[in-house]
VEXLOBA-190915 format. One record per residue: x, y, z of N, C-alpha, C, O, CB in turn; residue number from 0. Coordinates in steps of 0.05 Angstrom, whole numbers, m for minus. Each point is the difference from the previous one (the first is absolute). Glycine has a CB too. Example, Ala and Ser with C-alpha at 12.3 -4.5 7.8 and 13.67 -1.06 7.14 Angstrom:
BEGIN
ATOM  n.east  n.north    n.up  ca.east  ca.north   ca.up  c.east  c.north    c.up  o.east  o.north    o.up  cb.east  cb.north   cb.up    n
ATOM     264     m114     156      m18        24       0      18       24       0      21        0      13      m59       m23      12    0
ATOM      31       44     m39       16        24       1     m15       22      14      10       22       4       14       m35     m47    1
***
This chain:
BEGIN
ATOM  n.east  n.north    n.up  ca.east  ca.north   ca.up  c.east  c.north    c.up  o.east  o.north    o.up  cb.east  cb.north   cb.up    n
ATOM    1637      711    1226       m8       m28       1      16      m13      17      m8      m14      19       m8        12     m61    0
ATOM      41        7      37       32       m22      11      m5       18      37       2      m14      20       52        10     m83    1
ATOM     m60       29      66      m13        13      20     m12      m11      26       9       m8      22      m14        30     m60    2
ATOM     m22      m19      27      m16       m15       2       8      m32      28      m3       m7      23       m9        34     m83    3
ATOM      24      m39      29        0       m32      14      24        9      21      m3      m10      22      m12       m31     m69    4
ATOM      40       58      43       16         3      28     m26        9      20     m13      m18      12       67        37     m35    5
ATOM     m58        1      26      m16        14      15     m18      m28      26       1        0      25       m5        46     m77    6
ATOM     m11      m68      27      m18       m18      20      17      m21       7      m8      m15      18      m36        24     m38    7
ATOM      78      m16       4       16        m8      17       2        7      25      m1      m17      18       15        13     m50    8
ATOM     m10       34      35       12         9      21     m12        3      26       8       m1      24       11        17     m57    9
ATOM     m45      m12      19      m23       m13      27      m4      m17      14       0        1      24      m14        11     m40   10
ATOM       9      m43      m6        7       m24       8      25      m15      17       2      m22      11      m27        30     m47   11
ATOM      48       23      33       28       m11      10      m9       14      34      11      m11      19       34        14     m75   12
ATOM     m63       20      62       m1         6      31     m38       10     m14     m10       16     m16       80         7      49   13
ATOM     m80      m43     m13      m18        m5      m7     m27       24      29     m23        7      m4       53       m66     m29   14
ATOM     m14       62      56       m4        21      21      m8       29     m13      m9       19      11       44       m45      19   15
ATOM     m28       23     m64        3        33     m14     m37      m10     m13     m14       20      m1       90        m3     m22   16
ATOM     m86      m35      18      m10       m17     m21     m31       19       3     m16        0     m18       47       m59      23   17
ATOM     m35       75      20      m33         6     m11       3       33      m7     m21       13      m1      m11       m53      38   18
ATOM      63       54     m43       m4         9     m10      m5        5     m33      m5       21     m11       17       m20      56   19
ATOM      m8      m28     m59      m12         2     m26     m23        1      m1      m7        1     m24       35       m18      11   20
ATOM     m51       17      31      m34         8      m1       8       27       3       3       10     m22      m36       m49      47   21
ATOM      37       50     m12       13        31       2       0       13     m33     m20       10     m10       58       m25      58   22
ATOM     m14       13     m62        8         3     m19     m25       m7     m26      m3       10     m23       52       m19      53   23
ATOM     m65       m8     m16      m15       m16     m24     m26       24       4     m21        2     m12       38       m67      15   24
ATOM     m10       74      11      m42        21      16       7       23     m17     m18       15      m8        4       m22      77   25
ATOM      44       13     m76        4        29     m14     m17       m4     m25     m15       19      m6       66        m6      22   26
ATOM     m52      m34     m30       m9         1     m16     m38       19     m16      m9       11     m20       53       m52      39   27
ATOM     m51       32       8      m38         3       5      14       39      11     m18       16      m3      m21       m89      33   28
ATOM      62       84     m21       m2        35      m9      19       13     m18      10       22       3      m25       m17      39   29
ATOM      19      m23     m62       34         7     m16     m17       24      m6      18       15       4       18       m61     m29   30
ATOM     m53       59      19       m5        28      m4       4       25      21       5       24      m5      m34       m49     m23   31
ATOM      25       12      56       11        13      22      36        1      m7      17       17      m4      m62       m36      41   32
ATOM      44        2     m36       43       m12       6       3       22     m17      11       20      10        6       m83      m9   33
ATOM     m26       65     m29       17        21     m13     m12       31       7     m12        9     m19       23       m45     m22   34
ATOM     m11       50      60       m6        28       5      27       13      10      m1       21      12      m50       m31       1   35
ATOM      71        1     m17       18        17       2      11       27       4      14       10      19      m20       m40     m32   36
ATOM      m3       39      m9       m5        20     m12     m26       18      15      15       18       7        6       m45     m48   37
ATOM     m30       30      44      m30         2      16       6       16      40      m7       19      15      m12       m79     m53   38
ATOM      37       30      38        6         8      25      22       15       3       5       15      19      m25       m49      m7   39
ATOM      33       30     m29       32        19      m4     m16       30       7      m4        2      24       40       m32     m74   40
ATOM     m45       48      38       m8        18      m5     m21       17      20      m2       24       5       16       m46     m45   41
ATOM     m30       m6      51        3         3      35      10       10      15      m5       22       9       m1       m45     m12   42
ATOM      23        9       9       24         1      25      15       23      m9      10       16      16       m2       m68      m5   43
ATOM      m7       55     m43       19        35      m7     m14       17      14      12       16      14        5       m18     m63   44
ATOM     m46        4      47      m21        15      10       2       12      27       8       24       5      m31       m53     m33   45
ATOM      16       10      46        7         0      23      27       m6      22      m7        4      23      m35        m8     m43   46
ATOM      69       m3      16       11        m5       8      13       27      20     m13       21      m2        9       m62     m33   47
ATOM      18       41      45       18        14      23      23       m7       6       7      m24       0      m39        31      16   48
ATOM      47       12      m9       25        m8       7      m2      m13      28     m17       m3      18       37        39     m47   49
ATOM      12      m44      26        7       m26      30      m7       11      30     m16       m9      17       63       m10     m44   50
ATOM     m25       48      28       m6        13      18     m22       10      10      m3        9      23       33        m8     m34   51
ATOM     m50       m5     m13      m31        22       3     m19      m35      12     m18        1      16       18        55     m76   52
ATOM       6      m72      54      m16       m20       6      14      m12      29     m10      m13      18       m8         5     m72   53
ATOM      36       15      52        8       m16      26      m8       18      19      m6       m9      22       44       m16     m37   54
ATOM     m40       55       9       m8        24      26     m30      m13      m9      m8       m9      21       46        67     m17   55
ATOM     m57      m64     m23      m31        m1      21      m1      m36       7     m23      m10       1      m16        60     m32   56
ATOM      51      m60      34        1       m27      12      21       m3      31       3      m23       9      m12         5     m65   57
ATOM      18       31      64       18         2      18      m5       20      11      m7       m2      24       34       m18     m43   58
ATOM     m24       43       6       m5        26      19      36       17       1       4       22      11      m55       m53      28   59
ATOM      72       15     m50       22        16      m1      10       10     m20      17      m17       4      m11        m2      23   60
ATOM       2       32     m45        7        12     m16      38       m6     m11       6        2     m24      m53        30      48   61
ATOM      66      m39      m7       19         1     m18      12      m24       3       0       m8      23        5        52     m23   62
ATOM       9      m66     m20        6       m10      16      23      m21     m15      m2       m2     m24      m45        15      54   63
ATOM      63      m25     m21       28        m7     m18       4      m26     m13     m12      m20       7       33        46      25   64
ATOM      m4      m26     m54      m10       m19     m11      11      m19      11      19        4      16      m29        16     m51   65
ATOM       0      m53      30        7       m24      16      33      m10     m15      10      m21       7      m72         4       4   66
ATOM      73       31     m27       28        m9     m12      14       23      21      23       m7       4      m32       m13     m66   67
ATOM       4       39      72       19        13      21      m5       m4      41      17        2      18      m17        38     m68   68
ATOM     m28      m47      53       m5        m7      18      11      m35       2      m9      m10      20      m29        55     m20   69
ATOM      52      m61     m13        2       m24       4      21       m4     m29      m4       m9     m22      m48        m3      54   70
ATOM      66       19     m26       27        m1     m22      16      m24     m13       8       m8     m22       m3        45      48   71
ATOM      m4      m46       6       20       m35      m6     m24      m15     m13      m1       m7     m24       39        m1      73   72
ATOM     m59        2     m28      m15       m14      m8     m11        7     m43       5      m14     m19      m16        12      89   73
ATOM       0       21     m68       m1        m1     m34      21        1     m18      m4       m7     m23      m30        25      29   74
ATOM      59       m8       3       24       m13     m21      m1      m23      m3      m2       m8     m23       29        33      32   75
ATOM     m25      m46      16       m7       m30      m5     m11       m9      m9       6      m18     m15        0        14      35   76
ATOM     m34       17     m15      m32        m8     m25      14        1     m27      m5      m17     m17      m43        46      42   77
ATOM      63      m12     m29        8         5     m31      11      m15     m21      m5      m11     m22       10        43      42   78
ATOM      18      m28       2       14       m26      m2      m2      m24     m11      10       m6     m22       m6        24      48   79
ATOM     m22      m42      m5      m14       m16      m1     m18        4     m22      13      m11     m18       m4         4      62   80
ATOM     m31       15     m56      m18         4     m12      24        6     m27      m8      m15     m19      m37        31      60   81
ATOM      63       m5     m47       17         0     m25      12      m15       1      16        4     m19      m14        28      10   82
ATOM       7      m58      24       15       m19      m4     m10      m26      m8      13      m20      m6       10        44      34   83
ATOM     m70      m19     m24      m13       m34       1       3       m2     m37      m4       17     m18      m45       m20      73   84
ATOM      55      m20     m56        2        m5     m38     m42        1       9       0       24       7       66       m74     m35   85
ATOM     m83       45      30      m22        11     m10     m13       28       2      m6        6      23        4       m49     m17   86
ATOM      m2       61     m25       m6        26      m8     m34      m11      19     m14      m19      m7       51        39     m54   87
ATOM     m42       m2      84      m26         2      10     m13       30       4      10       18     m13        4       m64      35   88
ATOM     m39       55      m3       m9        26     m11      28       23      11      22      m10       5      m86        m3      m2   89
ATOM      60       36      m1       10        25      12      m6        5      27     m15      m16      11       12        32     m52   90
ATOM      13        8      57        8         3      16     m42       14       9     m16      m10      17       90        12     m30   91
ATOM     m77       11       3      m27         4       2       5       26      14      22       11      m2      m46       m59       3   92
ATOM      m4       61      19        3        23      17       9      m14      28     m17      m13      12      m23        46     m38   93
ATOM      56      m32      33       10       m10      13       4       13      29      m5      m10      22       17        m9     m65   94
ATOM      m3       43      38       m4        25      23     m32        5       1     m11       m6      21       60        34     m34   95
ATOM     m58      m23       2      m28         1      m6     m13      m22      22     m14        6      19       21         8     m76   96
ATOM      m2      m29      53      m14       m27      12      14        2      32     m14        4      20       10       m43     m72   97
ATOM      21       38      53       17         1      28      m4       18      25       6       m5      23       26        m7     m54   98
ATOM     m46       38      21       m3        14      21     m31        3       0     m11       17      14       59         5     m15   99
ATOM     m67      m43     m21      m23         1      15       3      m16      15     m15        3      19       m9        11     m45  100
ATOM      40      m37      27        5       m23      26       1        7      17     m18       m6      16       36       m16     m28  101
ATOM      10       45      23       18        12      16     m28       12       9     m15       m8      18       71        15     m39  102
ATOM     m59       12       6      m23        25      21     m13       m6      10      m1        6      24       m4        18     m41  103
ATOM     m18      m49       0      m13        m8      14      m4      m29      20     m18      m18       1        9        52     m34  104
ATOM      21      m32      40       13       m32      21     m18      m16     m12     m21       m2      13       34        15      41  105
ATOM     m12      m26     m76      m12       m15     m11      11      m29      13      24        0       3      m32        35     m44  106
ATOM      m7      m63      51        1       m20       9       2      m23     m13      21      m12      m5      m39        36      30  107
ATOM      m5      m31     m32       m8       m16     m20     m11        3     m23     m22        9      m6       21       m23      36  108
ATOM      25        5     m50        9         8     m30      m2      m24     m22      15      m20      m2       20        54      26  109
ATOM     m55      m27     m39       m9       m29     m25      16       17     m30      m8       22      m9      m61       m44      32  110
ATOM      91        9     m33       11        14     m16     m12      m31     m31      m5      m25       1       58        65      43  111
ATOM     m53      m27     m60       m2       m21     m23      18       15     m30      m5       21     m11      m52       m41      33  112
ATOM      82       m2     m29       19        11     m13      24       m2      10      m2       15      19      m26        10     m33  113
ATOM      58      m39      15       18        m6       4      27       15     m11      15       18       7      m47       m54       0  114
ATOM      30       19     m29       19         1     m20      34       m3      22      11      m15      17      m52        54     m60  115
ATOM      46       m8      24       35         2      26     m10        6      28      15       m4      19       23        30     m55  116
ATOM     m63      m16      39       m7         5      29       5       25       5       6        4      23        2       m47      m8  117
ATOM      m7       62     m30       m2        26      m3     m15        8      33       9        3      22      m12        m3     m84  118
ATOM     m27        3      50      m21        12      14       5      m12      35      m3       14      20      m35       m12     m72  119
ATOM      46      m34      50       m6        m8      23      30       11      15      m5        9      23      m34       m54     m37  120
ATOM      60       46       8       27        15      12      m3       35       9      15       14      13       15       m52     m49  121
ATOM     m55       44      23       m6        36      11     m19      m14      20       7        7      23       m7        36     m69  122
ATOM     m26      m64      48      m14         1      22      16      m18      24      m5        2      24      m39         5     m55  123
ATOM      54      m15      26       25       m12      29      10       11       4       6        1      24        3       m31     m25  124
ATOM       4       50     m16       24        29      14     m17        4      25       7        1      23       14        34     m70  125
ATOM     m47      m31      37      m25        28      25       7      m17       9      22        0      10      m66        30     m16  126
ATOM      27      m51       8      m13       m12      25      16      m16      15      m9      m19      13      m30        18     m34  127
ATOM      66        7      22       26       m22       9      m2        2      24       3      m21      12       30        25     m44  128
ATOM     m39       21      47       m5         4      29     m29        6      18      m4        6      23       49        10     m36  129
ATOM     m64      m22     m11      m23        m1      17       1      m32       8      11      m16     m15      m40        59     m10  130
ATOM      18      m51      50      m12       m12      11     m24      m14     m12     m15       15     m13       37        12      40  131
ATOM     m29      m50     m26       m8       m26     m16     m14       13     m27     m23       m4      m6       13       m31      53  132
ATOM      33       58     m68       m3        m8     m23       2      m23     m18      13      m18      10       m8        52       3  133
ATOM     m15      m38     m38        1       m22      m4     m13        5     m38     m24        6      m4       19       m30      68  134
ATOM      26       21     m87       m8         0     m25      m5      m31     m10      14      m18      10       10        64     m16  135
ATOM     m40      m49     m11       m5       m25      m9      m4       19     m35     m14       16     m13      m13       m56      69  136
ATOM      53       19     m57       m2        m2     m43      m9      m13     m12      13      m20       3       15        27     m10  137
ATOM     m52      m14     m13       m4       m14     m15       6        6     m28      m9       19     m13      m18       m32      47  138
ATOM      54      m19     m47        0        11     m25       1      m30     m21      11      m22       5       17        76      15  139
ATOM     m38      m49     m37        4       m27     m22      24        9      m8       2       25      m3      m48       m40     m18  140
ATOM      74       m3      14       13         5     m12     m10        2     m34     m19      m11     m10       45        m4      53  141
ATOM      m6       30     m53        2         6     m35      m1      m25      m9      19      m15       6       11        56     m10  142
ATOM     m53      m50     m14       m8       m21     m29      20        1      m3      14       20       2      m51       m16     m26  143
ATOM      50      m41      12       28         4     m15      14        3      19       8      m22       9      m17        40     m47  144
ATOM      22       11      55       19        18       3      32       m8      14      23        8       0      m70        19       3  145
ATOM      25      m55      12       22        m8      21      16       25      16      23        8      m1      m17       m51     m31  146
ATOM     m32       51      47       12        21       8       1       m4      33      13       16      14      m29        13     m58  147
ATOM       4      m49      54      m10        m6      22      21        4      14       0       22      12      m33       m50     m24  148
ATOM      56       12      17       24         8      19      11       31       8      17        5      17       m5       m49     m39  149
ATOM     m27       63       4       11        21      m1     m24       26      14       9       21       9       24       m44     m55  150
ATOM     m57       19      48      m19         8      11      14        0      32      11      m17      14      m51        m2     m54  151
ATOM      33       51      43        9         9      11      29       15       3       8       18      15      m43       m44     m10  152
ATOM      43       16     m18       37         7      12       9       10       7      20       m8      13      m11         2     m26  153
ATOM     m20       45       8        5        19      17      m3        0      13       7       22       9       m6        m8     m21  154
ATOM     m10      m25      26        2        m4      49       8      m14       7      m3      m25       1      m26        35      16  155
ATOM      46       13      m4       26       m13      25     m17      m13      20     m24        4       3       63        37      m4  156
ATOM     m23      m59      17        4       m27      14     m22        6      21     m19      m13       8       73         0     m17  157
ATOM     m38       47      18       m1         8      30     m37        7       1     m12       m4      21       75        31     m13  158
ATOM     m81      m17     m35      m26         0      13     m15      m14     m13     m21        9      m8       24        28      23  159
ATOM       2      m55     m18      m12       m21     m16     m22      m14      27     m23       m8      m6       73        m1     m35  160
ATOM     m43        9      62      m11        m7      26     m35       22      m3     m10        4      22       74       m16      11  161
ATOM     m73       20     m47      m22        16       1     m21      m12     m26     m23        7      m2       54        36      26  162
ATOM     m19      m57     m38       m4        m1     m30     m14      m34      m1      15      m17      10       33        56     m28  163
ATOM     m66      m46      10       m5       m28     m13      m4        6     m32      m6       20     m12      m19       m42      57  164
ATOM      33      m11     m54       m3        11     m34     m19      m22      m6       4      m22      10       48        44     m29  165
ATOM     m74      m17       1       m7       m22     m10       0       m8     m31      m6       16     m19      m15       m11      59  166
ATOM      26      m31     m43        5         7     m30     m19      m20      m5       1      m24       6       50        42     m18  167
ATOM     m76        0      m3      m31       m15       0     m14       22     m25       5       24       1      m11       m45      64  168
ATOM      m9       13     m80      m11        11      m6     m20       19       5     m20      m12       7       39       m15     m18  169
ATOM     m23       54      10      m20        20      14     m18      m18       2       1       m8      23        6        54     m39  170
ATOM     m23      m57       5      m31       m12       8       1      m19      18     m20       m7      12        4        14     m53  171
ATOM      39      m17      44       m2       m13      29      20       13      24      m5        1      24       m8       m46     m53  172
ATOM      35       52      19       12        24      21      m6       16      26       6        2      24        0         0     m62  173
ATOM     m26       13       9      m12        32      18     m19       m5      18      m3       15      19        5        14     m56  174
ATOM     m23      m62      31      m17        m9      23      24       m4      26      m3       12      22      m39       m40     m58  175
ATOM      56       16      34        9       m17      19      22       23      10      m5       m2      24       m7       m52     m44  176
ATOM      28       69      19        5        27       5     m36       22       8      m5        7      23       61       m19     m64  177
ATOM     m64       14      30      m25        15      21       1      m17      20       9       12      19      m44         6     m50  178
ATOM      27      m51      40       m5        m8      23      16       m1      27      m9       m2      23      m12       m15     m56  179
ATOM      53       19      20       14         1      19      m4       21      16       1        2      25       24       m25     m48  180
ATOM     m33       47      m1       m8        22      28     m25        9       3      m9       23       0       50        m5      m2  181
ATOM     m55      m43       6      m30         5       3      m9       11     m10     m16       11      15       15       m15      10  182
ATOM      m2       20     m64       m6        12      m7      m5       32      23     m21       10       7       10       m57     m43  183
ATOM      34       55      40       m4        22       6      31       21      m1       5       16      18      m50       m42       8  184
ATOM      64       22     m53       18        12      m6      m6       41      m4     m17       18      m4       30       m77     m16  185
ATOM      18       55      26        6        39      10       2       14     m38      m9       22      m6       58       m29      71  186
ATOM     m37       m7     m80       18         0     m27      m8      m22     m14      m1      m22      11       41        44       7  187
ATOM     m46      m17     m48        6       m19     m20      14       15     m19      m3       24       0      m35       m53       7  188
ATOM      56       17     m23       13        12     m23       2      m16     m21      19      m15      m3        3        40      29  189
ATOM     m46      m22     m45       m2       m19     m21      22       14     m24       2       22     m11      m58       m39      24  190
ATOM      70      m10     m14       20         4     m32       3      m39     m14      19      m11     m10       26        70      36  191
ATOM     m65      m66     m20        3       m23      m8     m10       m9     m32      16        6     m18      m18       m10      69  192
ATOM     m23       m9     m57       m7        m4     m29     m15       27      m8     m23        2      10       18       m57      m7  193
ATOM      13       75     m19       m7        17      m4     m33       m1     m20     m13       21       2       71       m11       9  194
ATOM     m64      m20     m19      m19        m7     m18     m22        8      15      m5       m4      23       27       m32     m46  195
ATOM     m41       53      m3      m39         0      10       9      m20      22      14        0      21      m57         4     m73  196
ATOM      25      m28      35       m7       m28      15       4        1      24     m18        2      16       29       m25     m49  197
ATOM      19       19      40       18        m6      20     m12       30      31       0        0      25       52       m27     m75  198
ATOM     m59       48      29       11        26      26     m39        3       0      m6       18      16       76        22     m33  199
ATOM     m90      m49       7      m19        m6      12      m9      m21      17     m19        7      14       18        16     m44  200
ATOM      11      m50      32        1       m16      12      18        9      24      m5      m17      18       m9       m12     m57  201
ATOM      24       38      44       15         0      32      m4       28       7      13        3      21       28       m39     m27  202
ATOM     m52       59       0       m1        18      11     m14       10      17       5       14      20       11       m14     m48  203
ATOM     m45      m13      16      m23         6      25      21      m24      29      17        5      16      m86         2     m58  204
ATOM      59      m29      36       24       m25      10      26       19      30       4       m1      25       m2       m28     m97  205
ATOM       6       39      56       29        16      14     m18       29      20       1       10      23       46       m20     m80  206
ATOM     m61       15      36      m12        24      22     m17        7      18      m2       21      13       13       m13     m38  207
ATOM     m33      m46      26      m20         2      25      26      m21      26      m8      m17      16      m59        16     m54  208
ATOM      90        9      35       13        m9      19      13       21      14       6       m1      24       m4       m38     m45  209
ATOM       3       61       4        6        21      13     m13       19      27     m22       11       2       36       m18     m47  210
ATOM       7        7      64      m12        20      21     m21       20     m17      m4       m1     m24       51         0      56  211
ATOM     m59       19     m12       m6        29      m6      25       18       3      16        2      19      m63       m10      m4  212
ATOM      47       18     m36       25        16      m2      23       m9      m6      20       15      m1      m39         6      26  213
ATOM      19      m43     m28       20       m18     m20      11       11     m28      m8       21      m8      m19       m58      27  214
ATOM      43       26     m31        6        20     m32       4      m36     m15      11      m20      10       28        88       4  215
ATOM     m50      m64     m39        0       m12     m14      20       16     m25      m5       18     m16      m41       m42      40  216
ATOM      69        8     m19       17        13     m29       3      m18     m29       0      m25       1       33        49      37  217
ATOM     m31      m13     m56       m1       m27     m32      17       23     m19      m1       24      m7      m61       m58       7  218
ATOM      79        9      m4       17        20     m19      m4       m6     m28     m12      m21      m5       48        24      37  219
ATOM     m30       10     m51       m3        m8     m32     m33        2     m10     m15      m15     m13       60       m24      18  220
ATOM     m47       62       5      m42         8       9      m3        2     m42     m18      m11     m14        9        65      87  221
ATOM      27      m41     m81        2         3     m26     m11      m15     m20     m14        6     m20       46         9      36  222
ATOM     m19      m43      m6        5       m19     m22     m33       m8     m10      m4      m11     m22       57       m12      44  223
ATOM     m76       30      m4      m30        m7     m10     m21       20      15      12       21       3        0       m75      m9  224
ATOM     m29       56      13      m26         9       8      m9      m12      24     m21       11       7       10        m2     m52  225
ATOM      19      m33      68       m4       m10       8       0       25      27     m16       19       0       28       m66     m35  226
ATOM       1       44      51       13        17      19     m24       15      m7     m20       m8      12       77         6      m8  227
ATOM     m62       25     m22      m14        20       3     m25       m2      m6     m14       20      m4       47        m1      m1  228
ATOM     m41      m46       5      m26       m11      m5      m6       m7      36     m18        6      16       25       m30     m78  229
ATOM      10       13      64        1       m13      29      m3       35      16     m19        3      15       60       m62     m23  230
ATOM     m24       81       6       m9        18      17     m21       13      m1      m5       16      18       39       m16     m14  231
ATOM     m51       m5     m28      m31         4       4      m9      m15       8     m24        8       1       18        11     m28  232
ATOM       5      m46      39      m21       m17       6       5       m2      32     m16       m8      16       13       m20     m65  233
ATOM      34       41      56       m3        m2      29      m2       34      10      11        6      21       18       m58     m16  234
ATOM     m41       71     m21       m8        25      m4      26       19      21      m4       14      21      m59       m31     m32  235
ATOM      90        9      m6       18        13      17       8       22     m27      m6       m1     m24       24       m44      66  236
ATOM      m1       66     m24       21        20     m23      25      m16       1       7       m5      23      m25        58     m15  237
ATOM      30      m60     m24       34       m10      m8      17       24       5       0       22     m10      m12       m56     m30  238
ATOM      27       22      57       34        15      m5      21      m14     m16      16      m18       5      m19        36      40  239
ATOM      m3        2     m70       30        m9     m17      12       10      m8      m3       24      m6       m5       m47      m5  240
ATOM      42        0       5       23        26      m2      17      m10     m25      m2      m23      m9        7        37      66  241
ATOM      11        5     m66       13       m20     m14      37      m10       1      19       16       3      m64         5     m31  242
ATOM      48      m47      24       30        m6       4       9      m11     m32     m14      m17     m12        9         1      71  243
ATOM      16       22     m64       19        m5     m35     m22       m9     m16      m3      m24      m3       55         4      16  244
ATOM     m68       35     m25      m18         3     m11     m27      m25       3     m18       m1     m16       58        31     m12  245
ATOM     m37      m41      44      m24       m18      12     m17       11      29       6       24       3       26       m65     m26  246
ATOM     m40       37      32      m31         3      18      m2      m14      20      m2      m24      m2      m21        31     m31  247
ATOM      23        7      60       m4       m11      34     m36       11       0     m12       17     m14       75        m5      48  248
ATOM     m69      m25     m17      m38         8       5       7       m7      32      13      m20       7      m53        m1     m59  249
ATOM      28       43      69       m8        m8      35     m24       10      m3      m7       23      m4       49       m18      36  250
ATOM     m58      m32     m27      m29        12      19       4      m11      28      17      m17       7      m55        14     m46  251
ATOM      21       18      54        3        m2      34     m31      m14       2     m21        6     m12       57        45      32  252
ATOM     m33      m68      m3      m27       m12      10     m11       18      20     m22       m6      11       35       m41     m19  253
***
């Protein structure tokens, strides 16, 4: 009860995020689907392939260097910054995989949901730093009651921030705003924010509808519930699934 009261006070002090309460309450209607981790994890295990094979399918290239080898100074600095951060947030994720997707495809209009330290943002920005008119819009709602607002995107160096816009909004407001900026014409979406079944069922169709033909929808932690599996069925696409540190990333092509 005390934690619920603290949560309410947090939202009252941060009214721009208050719409997220509605999204959370909607989860009660989908309680059965929210608890489908086992089913989804088994599906991911049965269908996942190696990152190398996935990149070959998606880009046509069969050999790739780890981002740590391509940008050793930037990654070392980022790791030190994350280590020194007083607020603990999410891990690196499959950033080499993401980097090469963006780099090889030469994507320009990119949306990302969920930032935390900014690992995926860093990978994308390094991939587009030399691409003219390329832009990444990242939408992030800070962790509730964690006081991490000042550290969102902290691993991103200043010299590549010119191609980055950070929106500090709940997805229900931030995603439509970013799509409007790109005139509903995006090359890639990297979904890494609210992983609940309810949030995915709301956001996936909206993001998919704004993808260009041939664009990519990349979703992290798809083993949390069956929302991604169901969405692939809804749009009649066979996903490409990879595993990274016990979690699964799914990619579908528009």
